[in-house]
C-alpha positions, 0 to 999 in steps of 0.5 A: 232563508238567512236571517233564519239560519243566522239565528240557528247558527247562534244558538244550535240549542232552540227549536227551528219552527221558533227560530223561523216563526219568530224570523219571520214575526220580526222580519215583517211586522215592521212593514205593515199598517196597523189593522193586517198585523192582527191578521199577519199573526192569526196567519203565523198561528195558523201556520205554527200551530204548536207553538201557540196552544192558546190564542192568546199566547206568543212567539217570546222576543228575541233579545237585543238588549244593547240597542234597546238600552241604546234606543231607550237613552237617543229617547230619553236624551230628545225627550221622545216617547219611549214605545215599545212596539217602535223600539221593535220597529227600530230594530 
């Protein structure tokens, strides 16, 4: 709730349901094993049906431009693969 509140204060015009769903997704996905991710996303779709008009739709991710640039730079410097899912977990 604290993280969702911080996000809301950063942009008061954003939809509260979107902020809460995004925060729940972002704070929990990195903690799940691959097999549980689909189940969790399905639960989010059931909890926030107005945010998911189709089964394939997803919550738009929050952009962390500075962090993403820094992560990509470190990956290049260390000759590591730039995998978007790993970047999300790092953030």
